[in-house]
C-alpha positions as CSV (number, residue, x, y, z in Angstrom):
1,M,143.9,96.6,81.5
2,F,141.2,96.8,79.1
3,S,138.7,94.9,81.4
4,K,139.3,97.4,84.2
5,F,139.0,100.5,81.5
6,K,135.5,98.8,80.9
7,T,134.6,98.1,84.2
8,D,135.3,101.9,85.5
9,M,133.3,103.2,82.1
10,I,130.1,100.9,83.5
11,A,130.6,102.4,86.8
12,N,130.7,105.9,85.5
13,W,127.6,105.3,83.5
14,V,125.9,103.9,86.3
15,L,126.7,106.9,88.3
16,L,125.6,109.3,85.6
17,A,122.3,107.5,85.1
18,L,121.5,107.7,88.8
19,G,122.7,111.5,89.1
20,L,120.2,112.2,85.9
21,V,117.4,110.4,88.0
22,L,117.9,112.2,91.3
23,I,117.9,115.5,89.3
24,E,114.9,114.8,87.6
25,I,113.1,113.9,91.1
26,L,114.3,116.7,93.1
27,F,113.9,119.8,90.3
28,F,111.7,118.7,87.5
29,S,109.1,116.1,88.9
30,S,108.6,116.9,92.7
31,G,105.7,114.6,92.3
32,T,107.5,111.4,91.5
33,L,109.2,111.8,94.9
34,F,106.0,111.9,96.6
35,S,104.8,108.4,94.6
36,L,108.0,106.6,95.5
37,F,107.7,107.5,99.0
38,F,103.6,106.4,98.4
39,A,105.0,102.9,97.4
40,G,107.3,102.4,99.7
41,V,105.0,103.2,102.3
42,L,102.3,101.0,100.6
43,L,105.1,97.8,100.2
44,Y,106.4,98.3,103.9
45,L,102.6,98.2,105.5
46,G,101.8,95.1,102.9
47,R,104.9,93.3,104.0
48,K,103.9,93.6,107.6
49,K,100.5,92.2,106.8
50,F,101.6,90.1,104.0
51,T,100.0,86.7,105.4
52,R,96.5,88.1,104.9
53,V,94.7,89.1,101.9
54,L,94.6,92.9,102.8
55,G,98.2,92.7,103.0
56,K,98.6,91.4,99.7
57,I,96.2,93.9,98.3
58,I,98.3,96.6,99.8
59,F,101.5,95.4,98.5
60,G,100.6,94.7,95.2
61,L,99.3,98.4,95.1
62,G,102.6,99.3,96.5
63,L,104.4,97.8,93.9
64,L,102.2,98.7,90.8
65,T,102.5,102.5,92.1
66,L,106.4,101.6,92.1
67,V,106.6,100.5,88.6
68,L,104.2,103.0,86.8
69,T,106.3,105.8,88.5
70,I,109.5,104.3,87.4
71,L,108.1,103.8,83.9
72,S,106.7,107.7,83.6
73,M,109.9,109.1,84.3
74,F,111.6,110.7,81.3
75,T,115.1,110.1,82.4
76,L,114.4,106.3,82.5
77,K,112.7,106.8,78.5
78,L,116.1,108.6,77.9
79,L,118.7,105.8,79.5
80,V,116.6,103.2,77.5
81,L,116.7,105.0,74.4
82,A,120.8,105.4,75.0
83,G,120.9,101.8,75.9
84,I,119.2,100.6,72.1
85,V,121.6,103.0,70.7
86,Y,124.6,101.8,72.2
87,W,123.3,98.3,71.7
88,I,122.8,98.9,68.0
89,S,126.2,100.7,67.4
90,H,128.2,98.0,68.9
91,Y,126.3,95.3,67.4
92,F,127.8,96.9,63.8
93,K,131.1,97.0,65.2
94,T,131.3,93.8,66.2
95,Q,130.1,92.6,62.5
96,K,132.9,94.9,61.2
97,D,135.5,93.6,63.5
98,P,134.3,90.3,65.1
99,E,136.3,89.4,68.2
100,V,138.4,86.5,67.4
101,I,138.6,83.8,70.2
102,A,141.4,81.4,70.2
103,P,141.0,77.9,71.7
104,K,143.7,77.1,74.0
105,V,144.4,73.0,73.8
106,N,146.2,71.5,76.7
107,S,149.0,69.1,76.4
108,P,148.6,65.4,77.5
109,Q,150.8,66.2,80.7
110,E,148.1,69.0,81.6
111,E,145.2,66.8,80.7
112,G,146.6,64.1,83.1
113,M,146.6,66.7,85.8
114,A,143.3,68.2,85.4
115,E,141.1,68.6,88.4
116,E,138.1,66.4,88.5
117,L,134.8,68.1,89.7
118,Q,131.9,67.0,91.2
119,F,128.3,68.4,89.7
120,K,125.8,68.7,92.8
121,R,122.6,70.4,91.8
122,E,120.7,69.7,95.2
123,Q,120.4,72.9,97.6
124,L,119.2,73.4,101.0
125,L,117.2,76.3,99.7
126,H,116.4,77.6,96.2
127,N,116.2,80.8,94.5
128,K,112.8,82.5,94.6
129,W,110.8,85.1,92.9
130,V,107.8,84.7,95.8
131,G,107.2,82.9,98.8
132,H,108.7,81.8,102.3
133,Q,111.5,79.5,102.7
134,H,112.5,77.5,105.8
135,T,115.3,75.3,106.4
136,P,114.3,71.7,107.0
137,E,112.6,70.7,110.6
138,H,114.6,67.3,110.8
139,T,118.2,67.0,111.1
140,Y,120.0,67.8,107.7
141,E,123.5,67.7,106.6
142,W,124.9,71.2,106.0
143,E,126.0,73.0,103.1
144,D,127.3,76.8,102.7
145,I,124.1,78.8,101.7
146,Q,124.4,81.0,98.7
147,L,120.6,82.4,98.3
148,Q,118.9,84.9,96.1
149,N,115.2,85.9,97.2
150,G,112.7,88.3,96.0
151,I,109.4,88.5,98.0
152,G,109.4,86.3,101.1
153,D,110.6,85.5,104.2
154,V,113.4,83.4,104.8
155,V,114.1,81.1,108.1
156,I,117.2,79.4,108.8
157,D,117.6,76.8,111.5
158,L,121.1,75.9,112.6
159,S,120.1,73.8,115.4
160,N,119.3,70.9,113.4
161,T,122.2,70.6,111.5
162,V,126.4,69.8,112.7
163,L,128.6,72.5,111.0
164,P,132.1,71.6,110.1
165,A,135.2,72.7,111.8
166,G,136.3,76.1,110.6
167,E,134.2,79.0,108.9
168,S,131.0,78.1,107.6
169,V,128.9,80.9,105.2
170,I,125.5,82.0,105.0
171,S,125.2,84.5,102.0
172,I,121.6,86.0,101.3
173,R,120.4,88.9,99.0
174,S,116.8,89.6,99.7
175,C,114.2,92.1,98.0
176,V,111.3,92.4,100.2
177,G,111.1,90.1,103.5
178,K,112.2,89.1,106.9
179,L,115.4,87.3,107.1
180,T,115.7,84.8,110.4
181,I,118.5,83.0,111.5
182,L,118.3,80.8,114.5
183,V,122.1,80.1,116.0
184,P,123.0,77.8,118.6
185,Y,124.4,79.0,121.8
186,E,128.0,77.7,121.7
187,L,128.6,79.0,117.8
188,D,130.6,82.2,117.3
189,V,129.1,84.5,114.5
190,A,130.0,87.3,112.6
191,V,127.1,89.5,110.8
192,R,127.4,91.6,107.9
193,H,124.1,93.2,106.9
194,S,123.0,96.1,104.7
195,S,119.3,97.2,103.9
196,L,117.4,100.2,102.0
197,I,115.0,100.1,104.5
198,G,114.5,98.1,107.7
199,T,116.2,96.9,111.1
200,A,118.8,94.5,112.2
201,S,118.4,92.2,115.6
202,V,121.4,90.4,116.4
203,F,121.0,88.6,119.8
204,H,120.4,90.9,122.4
205,F,121.5,94.1,120.4
206,Q,118.3,95.8,118.8
207,T,119.7,98.8,116.1
208,T,117.5,101.5,115.2
209,R,115.9,101.5,111.9
210,L,118.2,101.4,109.2
211,W,118.0,103.7,105.8
212,N,120.3,102.8,103.4
213,E,123.0,101.4,105.7
214,S,125.4,98.7,106.6
215,V,126.2,97.3,110.4
216,S,128.7,94.5,111.5
217,F,128.3,92.2,114.6
218,T,131.2,90.0,115.4
219,S,131.5,87.9,118.3
220,E,134.7,88.7,120.6
221,S,136.2,85.2,120.2
222,Y,135.3,84.6,116.6
223,P,139.0,85.0,115.0
224,S,140.1,82.2,117.2
225,S,137.1,80.0,117.4
226,P,137.5,76.6,115.8
227,Q,133.7,76.5,114.4
228,K,132.1,79.6,113.4
229,I,129.9,81.3,111.1
230,K,129.6,84.3,108.9
231,I,126.3,85.7,107.7
232,L,126.4,88.1,104.8
233,T,122.9,89.6,104.2
234,S,121.3,92.2,102.3
235,A,117.7,93.6,101.9
236,W,116.2,96.2,100.1
237,M,113.0,96.1,102.5
238,G,113.4,93.6,105.5
239,D,114.2,92.8,108.9
240,L,117.1,90.7,110.2
241,E,117.0,88.6,113.1
242,V,119.7,86.8,114.4
243,K,118.9,84.5,117.6
244,R,120.2,82.1,120.1
245,V,118.2,78.8,120.3
């Protein structure tokens, strides 16, 4: 119950902070709205031409404009001050009434029944701040993908691997960049994609531009398919393309 109360309290604080930011932008600092829009345009144009030097310069200017605009907001300064005050009060409270954590000692019977785990660090793709990523061009062993990508394009080619029976999962969270997933013709898919700014193209279906929206696509025979792939993606600014190969 306490954990649920704490989660609800954090959610309420987040909503309050977003509300204060929105009020400042709409009523007290109309120039901030223009600066955010201008930064968004620069980021979008720079990402489109990111492979060129000019595109990188435009993207850098957009990112700099966005950071300076956010840092200049009075609401942000107020939230930082409130966070510092909360951290200090929480620190003194924990010093006065420290939390006691009692270790749990398992009985010999429980230790004998403990499940063995295998640790594995190697991954097909790695979390990156900046840079493009692509699955191997040669045949590779499949493993479910959970990826967080900063700035850059991601290409996943499923034609170079053999998926196991059942449902496989691709989960990608991206800040800025295009996500491309190549799917064999015989494989059923379920796609869930959300984007702040971007588009989603799945096979023959081309959506309109997404503005803080979520879309989903599911093969007709997906529920009963013996071999299928679930694709869960989200991006701040970027396009999703899923096509057959």
